[in-house]
C-alpha positions, 0 to 999 in steps of 0.5 A: 540839074542833070547831075542832080537827076542822075544822082537821084536816079542812082539813089533810087535804084540802090534803095530798090535793093534794100530789104530784099529776101535772101535767095534760098541757096544762100540760107545755111543751116542753123547748128543744132544738137544731136542729143535728141537723136541719140536713142533713135534707130536708123529707120527713125532717123531716115523717116525724120530726114525724109520729113525734113526734106519735104519741109525744106522743099516747101520752104524753098518754094515759099521763099522763092514766092516771097522773093517774087512778091518782094520784087514786085513791091520793090518795083512799085515802092522801091522797098522789098519785103525782106526775109520772113519766117520762111527763111528762119524756118528754112535755116532751122530745117537745114540745120536739123537735116545736117544734124541727122545726117551726122548722127546717121553717119556716126551710127553707120546708118545706110540712107537707102536701106536703113 
């Protein structure tokens, strides 16, 4: 009986980790094409980069909130919420940022002075 209880407790503990959201630090960028930025000027690229950085920060906060609420859910129901639209959009935004940084480097744009 003790072995069965121990095994059941281990199984329940392990299933509490099922479908937990991904940490924002582990979400990488989805590669994107830089073609849309071919004709963009350095100031336009800097503006777009700043906008994406603000959106990235919002999505990191949203993902962290999802993790917190998922932890509460997992504690109560033994099952997390998993990743939602926040993680997907964060990946897209990070990919776009990387693309813009590459285009800026190719065009020899200065990030601070434009």
